[in-house]
VOKOLMI-235965 format. One record per atom (N, C-alpha, C, CB): residue in one letter; atom name; x, y, z negated; residue number from 0. Coordinates in steps of 0.05 Angstrom, whole numbers. Glycine has a CB too. Layout:
! residues N
ATOM   aa   at        x        y        z     i
ATOM    A   CA        X        Y        Z   NUM
...
//
This chain:
! residues 76
ATOM   aa   at        x        y        z     i
ATOM    M    N     2693    -1176    -6036     0
ATOM    M   CA     2720    -1185    -6026     0
ATOM    M    C     2746    -1169    -6027     0
ATOM    M   CB     2716    -1189    -6000     0
ATOM    I    N     2774    -1171    -6043     1
ATOM    I   CA     2784    -1159    -6052     1
ATOM    I    C     2803    -1156    -6033     1
ATOM    I   CB     2787    -1164    -6073     1
ATOM    S    N     2821    -1133    -6019     2
ATOM    S   CA     2831    -1126    -6006     2
ATOM    S    C     2861    -1117    -6018     2
ATOM    S   CB     2815    -1112    -5996     2
ATOM    W    N     2885    -1133    -5996     3
ATOM    W   CA     2908    -1130    -6004     3
ATOM    W    C     2924    -1108    -5987     3
ATOM    W   CB     2918    -1154    -6003     3
ATOM    G    N     2937    -1094    -5994     4
ATOM    G   CA     2958    -1086    -5972     4
ATOM    G    C     2987    -1077    -5982     4
ATOM    G   CB     2945    -1061    -5955     4
ATOM    C    N     3004    -1065    -5962     5
ATOM    C   CA     3029    -1054    -5973     5
ATOM    C    C     3041    -1030    -5948     5
ATOM    C   CB     3052    -1082    -5982     5
ATOM    D    N     3048    -1007    -5964     6
ATOM    D   CA     3052     -990    -5951     6
ATOM    D    C     3083     -984    -5959     6
ATOM    D   CB     3031     -971    -5955     6
ATOM    I    N     3098     -978    -5934     7
ATOM    I   CA     3124     -973    -5930     7
ATOM    I    C     3131     -945    -5933     7
ATOM    I   CB     3131     -983    -5906     7
ATOM    I    N     3143     -940    -5957     8
ATOM    I   CA     3159     -904    -5955     8
ATOM    I    C     3186     -897    -5952     8
ATOM    I   CB     3156     -888    -5979     8
ATOM    M    N     3187     -891    -5928     9
ATOM    M   CA     3217     -876    -5933     9
ATOM    M    C     3223     -855    -5950     9
ATOM    M   CB     3226     -865    -5911     9
ATOM    T    N     3250     -849    -5969    10
ATOM    T   CA     3257     -840    -5988    10
ATOM    T    C     3283     -830    -5980    10
ATOM    T   CB     3253     -855    -6008    10
ATOM    K    N     3293     -812    -5984    11
ATOM    K   CA     3324     -803    -5986    11
ATOM    K    C     3337     -800    -6009    11
ATOM    K   CB     3329     -778    -5976    11
ATOM    T    N     3357     -807    -6015    12
ATOM    T   CA     3367     -808    -6051    12
ATOM    T    C     3402     -802    -6049    12
ATOM    T   CB     3360     -849    -6070    12
ATOM    I    N     3402     -784    -6072    13
ATOM    I   CA     3439     -779    -6073    13
ATOM    I    C     3438     -777    -6107    13
ATOM    I   CB     3457     -741    -6053    13
ATOM    S    N     3461     -787    -6110    14
ATOM    S   CA     3472     -786    -6140    14
ATOM    S    C     3498     -778    -6146    14
ATOM    S   CB     3470     -810    -6151    14
ATOM    C    N     3498     -769    -6163    15
ATOM    C   CA     3532     -756    -6176    15
ATOM    C    C     3546     -777    -6169    15
ATOM    C   CB     3539     -750    -6213    15
ATOM    N    N     3539     -801    -6178    16
ATOM    N   CA     3555     -824    -6189    16
ATOM    N    C     3567     -834    -6155    16
ATOM    N   CB     3531     -851    -6211    16
ATOM    F    N     3553     -827    -6128    17
ATOM    F   CA     3559     -836    -6109    17
ATOM    F    C     3583     -813    -6098    17
ATOM    F   CB     3534     -843    -6093    17
ATOM    T    N     3593     -792    -6113    18
ATOM    T   CA     3616     -787    -6108    18
ATOM    T    C     3643     -788    -6121    18
ATOM    T   CB     3613     -771    -6102    18
ATOM    G    N     3637     -810    -6140    19
ATOM    G   CA     3663     -817    -6158    19
ATOM    G    C     3660     -812    -6192    19
ATOM    G   CB     3689     -797    -6147    19
ATOM    K    N     3644     -786    -6186    20
ATOM    K   CA     3645     -766    -6221    20
ATOM    K    C     3622     -781    -6238    20
ATOM    K   CB     3632     -722    -6219    20
ATOM    D    N     3630     -779    -6270    21
ATOM    D   CA     3619     -789    -6293    21
ATOM    D    C     3592     -781    -6293    21
ATOM    D   CB     3634     -781    -6315    21
ATOM    C    N     3572     -782    -6282    22
ATOM    C   CA     3553     -766    -6283    22
ATOM    C    C     3519     -782    -6276    22
ATOM    C   CB     3563     -743    -6262    22
ATOM    S    N     3502     -791    -6290    23
ATOM    S   CA     3485     -807    -6284    23
ATOM    S    C     3457     -791    -6272    23
ATOM    S   CB     3481     -823    -6309    23
ATOM    W    N     3464     -759    -6256    24
ATOM    W   CA     3445     -744    -6242    24
ATOM    W    C     3441     -758    -6228    24
ATOM    W   CB     3448     -721    -6233    24
ATOM    S    N     3420     -760    -6214    25
ATOM    S   CA     3402     -762    -6185    25
ATOM    S    C     3386     -750    -6186    25
ATOM    S   CB     3390     -784    -6175    25
ATOM    A    N     3371     -759    -6146    26
ATOM    A   CA     3341     -743    -6141    26
ATOM    A    C     3340     -758    -6114    26
ATOM    A   CB     3339     -702    -6139    26
ATOM    E    N     3314     -754    -6114    27
ATOM    E   CA     3301     -775    -6097    27
ATOM    E    C     3277     -758    -6074    27
ATOM    E   CB     3284     -799    -6121    27
ATOM    S    N     3285     -752    -6056    28
ATOM    S   CA     3265     -738    -6039    28
ATOM    S    C     3240     -761    -6020    28
ATOM    S   CB     3287     -719    -6016    28
ATOM    T    N     3214     -764    -6036    29
ATOM    T   CA     3199     -774    -6019    29
ATOM    T    C     3191     -767    -5998    29
ATOM    T   CB     3184     -778    -6026    29
ATOM    R    N     3191     -742    -5987    30
ATOM    R   CA     3176     -734    -5960    30
ATOM    R    C     3197     -734    -5937    30
ATOM    R   CB     3159     -703    -5961    30
ATOM    N    N     3226     -751    -5950    31
ATOM    N   CA     3244     -752    -5931    31
ATOM    N    C     3259     -731    -5917    31
ATOM    N   CB     3235     -763    -5916    31
ATOM    D    N     3265     -711    -5933    32
ATOM    D   CA     3272     -681    -5935    32
ATOM    D    C     3306     -677    -5938    32
ATOM    D   CB     3254     -668    -5963    32
ATOM    D    N     3321     -670    -5925    33
ATOM    D   CA     3347     -668    -5929    33
ATOM    D    C     3344     -640    -5944    33
ATOM    D   CB     3366     -671    -5903    33
ATOM    E    N     3333     -625    -5937    34
ATOM    E   CA     3336     -595    -5946    34
ATOM    E    C     3326     -595    -5976    34
ATOM    E   CB     3317     -573    -5925    34
ATOM    E    N     3305     -618    -5977    35
ATOM    E   CA     3289     -614    -6014    35
ATOM    E    C     3314     -624    -6024    35
ATOM    E   CB     3254     -637    -6029    35
ATOM    L    N     3318     -645    -6013    36
ATOM    L   CA     3343     -650    -6024    36
ATOM    L    C     3367     -640    -6033    36
ATOM    L   CB     3350     -660    -6015    36
ATOM    M    N     3369     -626    -6019    37
ATOM    M   CA     3407     -608    -6015    37
ATOM    M    C     3395     -580    -6042    37
ATOM    M   CB     3417     -583    -5960    37
ATOM    S    N     3369     -574    -6037    38
ATOM    S   CA     3366     -556    -6060    38
ATOM    S    C     3364     -565    -6089    38
ATOM    S   CB     3345     -544    -6056    38
ATOM    M    N     3355     -588    -6089    39
ATOM    M   CA     3363     -601    -6112    39
ATOM    M    C     3392     -614    -6120    39
ATOM    M   CB     3345     -620    -6113    39
ATOM    V    N     3408     -614    -6105    40
ATOM    V   CA     3439     -613    -6108    40
ATOM    V    C     3446     -590    -6114    40
ATOM    V   CB     3455     -620    -6087    40
ATOM    K    N     3443     -564    -6101    41
ATOM    K   CA     3454     -537    -6102    41
ATOM    K    C     3447     -534    -6130    41
ATOM    K   CB     3442     -515    -6082    41
ATOM    E    N     3429     -539    -6143    42
ATOM    E   CA     3411     -529    -6167    42
ATOM    E    C     3433     -548    -6194    42
ATOM    E   CB     3368     -542    -6164    42
ATOM    H    N     3438     -575    -6186    43
ATOM    H   CA     3448     -595    -6201    43
ATOM    H    C     3472     -581    -6211    43
ATOM    H   CB     3452     -623    -6186    43
ATOM    V    N     3489     -580    -6184    44
ATOM    V   CA     3518     -571    -6189    44
ATOM    V    C     3527     -541    -6196    44
ATOM    V   CB     3531     -578    -6164    44
ATOM    L    N     3503     -521    -6187    45
ATOM    L   CA     3503     -494    -6208    45
ATOM    L    C     3503     -499    -6231    45
ATOM    L   CB     3483     -475    -6207    45
ATOM    A    N     3490     -509    -6238    46
ATOM    A   CA     3479     -521    -6272    46
ATOM    A    C     3498     -542    -6288    46
ATOM    A   CB     3450     -540    -6269    46
ATOM    E    N     3512     -565    -6267    47
ATOM    E   CA     3530     -583    -6288    47
ATOM    E    C     3559     -574    -6277    47
ATOM    E   CB     3524     -621    -6287    47
ATOM    H    N     3564     -568    -6248    48
ATOM    H   CA     3585     -579    -6245    48
ATOM    H    C     3601     -550    -6223    48
ATOM    H   CB     3580     -612    -6233    48
ATOM    K    N     3598     -523    -6242    49
ATOM    K   CA     3614     -499    -6228    49
ATOM    K    C     3640     -504    -6222    49
ATOM    K   CB     3616     -476    -6244    49
ATOM    E    N     3656     -521    -6226    50
ATOM    E   CA     3678     -521    -6216    50
ATOM    E    C     3676     -533    -6180    50
ATOM    E   CB     3694     -539    -6236    50
ATOM    I    N     3651     -545    -6172    51
ATOM    I   CA     3655     -556    -6146    51
ATOM    I    C     3643     -527    -6132    51
ATOM    I   CB     3637     -588    -6140    51
ATOM    E    N     3665     -522    -6116    52
ATOM    E   CA     3651     -501    -6088    52
ATOM    E    C     3639     -505    -6070    52
ATOM    E   CB     3665     -488    -6074    52
ATOM    L    N     3611     -493    -6069    53
ATOM    L   CA     3589     -500    -6050    53
ATOM    L    C     3594     -495    -6020    53
ATOM    L   CB     3564     -485    -6057    53
ATOM    N    N     3618     -497    -6003    54
ATOM    N   CA     3629     -482    -5982    54
ATOM    N    C     3615     -507    -5967    54
ATOM    N   CB     3663     -474    -5980    54
ATOM    S    N     3618     -493    -5938    55
ATOM    S   CA     3607     -521    -5925    55
ATOM    S    C     3617     -548    -5923    55
ATOM    S   CB     3604     -517    -5903    55
ATOM    E    N     3643     -545    -5923    56
ATOM    E   CA     3660     -566    -5925    56
ATOM    E    C     3645     -590    -5936    56
ATOM    E   CB     3683     -560    -5941    56
ATOM    N    N     3650     -582    -5971    57
ATOM    N   CA     3633     -589    -5987    57
ATOM    N    C     3601     -607    -5982    57
ATOM    N   CB     3632     -565    -5996    57
ATOM    I    N     3594     -579    -5979    58
ATOM    I   CA     3558     -592    -5975    58
ATOM    I    C     3556     -606    -5942    58
ATOM    I   CB     3527     -558    -5978    58
ATOM    A    N     3578     -613    -5930    59
ATOM    A   CA     3568     -635    -5904    59
ATOM    A    C     3578     -660    -5921    59
ATOM    A   CB     3586     -630    -5866    59
ATOM    N    N     3602     -657    -5940    60
ATOM    N   CA     3615     -678    -5947    60
ATOM    N    C     3590     -694    -5962    60
ATOM    N   CB     3641     -670    -5964    60
ATOM    I    N     3572     -669    -5977    61
ATOM    I   CA     3552     -680    -6000    61
ATOM    I    C     3525     -692    -5984    61
ATOM    I   CB     3543     -652    -6023    61
ATOM    K    N     3521     -686    -5959    62
ATOM    K   CA     3494     -695    -5943    62
ATOM    K    C     3508     -720    -5937    62
ATOM    K   CB     3481     -676    -5915    62
ATOM    S    N     3535     -724    -5928    63
ATOM    S   CA     3539     -752    -5917    63
ATOM    S    C     3539     -771    -5940    63
ATOM    S   CB     3565     -755    -5900    63
ATOM    L    N     3535     -766    -5970    64
ATOM    L   CA     3521     -789    -5991    64
ATOM    L    C     3496     -795    -5994    64
ATOM    L   CB     3526     -786    -6016    64
ATOM    I    N     3477     -783    -5970    65
ATOM    I   CA     3452     -779    -5983    65
ATOM    I    C     3449     -807    -5966    65
ATOM    I   CB     3431     -748    -5978    65
ATOM    K    N     3431     -830    -5993    66
ATOM    K   CA     3410     -856    -5977    66
ATOM    K    C     3393     -854    -5967    66
ATOM    K   CB     3400     -875    -5987    66
ATOM    V    N     3389     -870    -5943    67
ATOM    V   CA     3362     -881    -5939    67
ATOM    V    C     3343     -906    -5941    67
ATOM    V   CB     3360     -878    -5923    67
ATOM    T    N     3323     -905    -5959    68
ATOM    T   CA     3315     -921    -5979    68
ATOM    T    C     3286     -926    -5964    68
ATOM    T   CB     3316     -907    -6012    68
ATOM    K    N     3282     -954    -5967    69
ATOM    K   CA     3256     -966    -5965    69
ATOM    K    C     3237     -970    -5985    69
ATOM    K   CB     3259     -988    -5957    69
ATOM    R    N     3216     -953    -5993    70
ATOM    R   CA     3201     -964    -6019    70
ATOM    R    C     3176     -978    -6008    70
ATOM    R   CB     3193     -940    -6041    70
ATOM    F    N     3169     -993    -6024    71
ATOM    F   CA     3150    -1013    -6021    71
ATOM    F    C     3117    -1010    -6033    71
ATOM    F   CB     3165    -1037    -6034    71
ATOM    W    N     3108    -1001    -6027    72
ATOM    W   CA     3077     -998    -6051    72
ATOM    W    C     3055    -1018    -6034    72
ATOM    W   CB     3060     -954    -6054    72
ATOM    W    N     3054    -1029    -6058    73
ATOM    W   CA     3032    -1054    -6053    73
ATOM    W    C     3007    -1043    -6069    73
ATOM    W   CB     3043    -1088    -6068    73
ATOM    W    N     2985    -1048    -6057    74
ATOM    W   CA     2951    -1045    -6070    74
ATOM    W    C     2935    -1067    -6063    74
ATOM    W   CB     2932    -1019    -6059    74
ATOM    G    N     2915    -1063    -6077    75
ATOM    G   CA     2902    -1085    -6074    75
ATOM    G    C     2876    -1090    -6096    75
ATOM    G   CB     2925    -1106    -6076    75
//
């Protein structure tokens, strides 16, 4: 007998184009972890968007753009 099922995984995503930038970079945390995601954002900003200052106001604005999504994983 075959058993079918579905798992729902919550993820957090962010993309440069959420800010209006013409940049296709994006990141996803499958651990649903803001700090993991912000670490990736900081690395990207320092490498590709040196004109952006990572002060507390900009970091708060970036965090407000993080989207929570559901992913469905089917197995069976």
